[in-house]
C-alpha positions as CSV (number, residue, x, y, z in Angstrom):
1,X,-17.5,-3.9,13.5
2,X,-15.9,-7.1,12.0
3,X,-12.2,-7.0,11.3
4,X,-11.3,-8.8,8.2
5,X,-8.0,-10.6,7.4
6,X,-5.8,-8.6,5.1
7,X,-5.8,-9.9,1.5
8,X,-2.4,-8.3,0.7
9,X,0.9,-8.6,2.7
10,X,3.8,-6.4,3.7
11,X,6.4,-6.5,0.9
12,X,3.8,-7.2,-1.8
13,X,3.7,-5.0,-4.9
14,X,0.2,-3.7,-5.8
15,X,-1.4,-1.1,-8.1
16,X,-4.5,1.0,-7.7
17,X,-7.7,-0.1,-9.3
18,X,-8.6,3.3,-10.6
19,X,-5.6,5.6,-10.5
20,X,-2.2,5.1,-12.4
21,X,0.1,4.3,-9.5
22,X,1.7,1.3,-7.9
23,X,3.7,0.6,-4.8
24,X,5.0,-1.8,-2.2
25,X,3.0,-2.3,1.1
26,X,5.0,-1.4,4.2
27,X,2.2,-1.3,6.8
28,X,-1.4,-2.4,7.2
29,X,-4.2,-1.1,9.3
30,X,-7.0,-3.6,10.0
31,X,-9.6,-0.9,9.6
32,X,-9.5,2.8,8.5
33,X,-7.2,4.8,10.6
34,X,-6.9,8.2,9.0
35,X,-8.8,11.5,9.3
36,X,-12.4,12.1,8.4
37,X,-11.2,15.0,6.2
38,X,-9.0,12.6,4.2
39,X,-11.8,10.1,3.8
40,X,-14.3,12.8,2.6
41,X,-11.7,14.1,0.1
42,X,-12.2,10.8,-1.9
43,X,-14.8,11.1,-4.7
44,X,-18.0,9.7,-3.3
45,X,-18.5,7.2,-6.2
46,X,-15.2,5.5,-5.4
47,X,-15.0,6.3,-1.6
48,X,-14.2,3.0,0.2
49,X,-15.9,1.5,3.2
50,X,-14.0,2.0,6.5
51,X,-14.4,-1.5,7.8
52,X,-11.7,-3.1,5.7
53,X,-7.9,-3.2,5.7
54,X,-6.1,-0.1,4.6
55,X,-2.5,-0.2,3.3
56,X,0.4,2.1,3.6
57,X,2.4,2.1,0.3
58,X,5.7,3.4,-0.9
59,X,4.1,4.5,-4.1
60,X,5.1,5.8,-7.5
61,X,3.5,7.1,-10.6
62,X,5.0,8.3,-13.9
63,X,6.1,11.7,-12.3
64,X,7.0,11.1,-8.7
65,X,7.2,8.9,-5.6
66,X,5.2,9.4,-2.4
67,X,3.4,7.5,0.5
68,X,-0.2,6.5,-0.2
69,X,-2.9,5.1,2.0
70,X,-5.3,2.8,0.1
71,X,-8.2,0.6,0.9
72,X,-8.1,-3.1,0.1
73,X,-11.1,-2.8,-2.3
74,X,-9.0,-0.3,-4.4
75,X,-5.9,-2.5,-4.8
76,X,-4.9,-5.2,-7.2
77,X,-1.8,-7.3,-7.3
78,X,1.0,-5.9,-9.6
79,X,2.4,-8.7,-11.8
80,X,4.9,-6.7,-13.7
81,X,7.8,-7.9,-11.5
82,X,9.4,-4.5,-11.8
83,X,11.0,-3.0,-8.7
84,X,9.4,0.0,-7.0
85,X,11.7,3.1,-7.4
86,X,10.6,4.8,-4.2
87,X,13.8,6.1,-2.3
88,X,12.6,4.6,1.0
89,X,12.3,1.0,-0.2
90,X,15.8,0.2,1.2
91,X,14.7,1.5,4.6
92,X,12.0,-1.2,5.0
93,X,13.2,-4.0,2.7
94,X,16.4,-5.8,2.0
95,X,15.7,-6.7,-1.6
96,X,13.2,-8.2,-4.1
97,X,12.8,-12.0,-4.1
98,X,10.3,-13.8,-6.4
99,X,8.4,-10.6,-7.1
100,X,8.0,-9.6,-3.4
101,X,10.1,-7.4,-1.2
102,X,11.8,-9.0,1.8
103,X,11.3,-7.2,5.1
104,X,14.5,-5.8,6.5
105,X,15.4,-6.9,10.1
106,X,14.7,-3.8,12.2
107,X,17.1,-4.0,15.2
108,X,16.1,-1.9,18.2
109,X,18.9,0.5,19.4
C-alpha cells in the first residue's frame, strides 16, 4: 500500500464535500485507522478508499459540535474565515491566524 502525503494540515479549516458540516483538523492518519463497522456504515456510493489520509476534525453543523473522522477525498478547504465554535478548539489551538488555527504548545507534565 502506498502512503500519500496529506493534502490538508493540522489547524486547517475544511468542510465536507457531501454533508453540511465543517471543522478544524486536529490530527491526521496517513491511511484509514478506524473500525470496519464504521467504514461499512458509510453509504457505498460515497464510501472512501482506505489508502488515503483520514482526518480527525473538531466539527460543527447547524445543530451541534462533535468529532468527525473524514477521508481526504471527502474534504474541501473552507474559505469562510469564520472560527469553528467547537468547545475543544482552545485545547488544541492558541488562536486563529490568517484563516488557520495555530497549534497550541503541548507541554509534557
